[in-house]
C-alpha angles and dihedrals in degrees: 000000000000131000094265091058093056116101115242123228111249121251121248093269094048092046092051089048092051090047095049088047090051091049091050091050090047092048093052091050091051092048091065097037116107099020094116090053092043088054089049092053093049091046092048090052094048097048094043098047093045091043091055089054093046089050091050092052089047090053091056092056115081111239094005119147127226091208095095099050090041092046090050092051094050092049091055093043089054091050091050096046092048094049091049092049096046094048101036104103094139137029134190119260110277094011094124091065094042091048090059091053091048097050092040091054092047090047095052091046094045095047093044093049094046091050093047091044090051095047118021105017103034109174093353104149092193090057090045090051091050092047093047090048090051092048089047094048093047099047094037089049094050092046091049091051090050095047090054096051 
């Protein structure tokens, strides 16, 4: 390899241009990162909050089964999770830790609400509305936080 084949270091202006270009490319990658997960959070909030209300209505009907509302929720949950997994090539920095908090918070709220709705507040539409509102606020708030990062 002779001296003419050796790459030369860029001058200061060229280096600034290359850094600006790299920053622009990095910004465009980060902008799209996380949207599959944000959509999953929004979908999770929608199906769980509407499911809570459907379960409360089902509890008020003698002989009604919860199989239909729970089945519909599980189908949509599978659709949202599949889409998030298939299209999640990138994630924003620190998302893994935040994701655990988001899903952990949703899980605690969902399980506690379902246990209470099945024991203390059976068929209580007021409790169902409050539970649905809490699920909506949690998931929409987490999705909004992620979208703004």
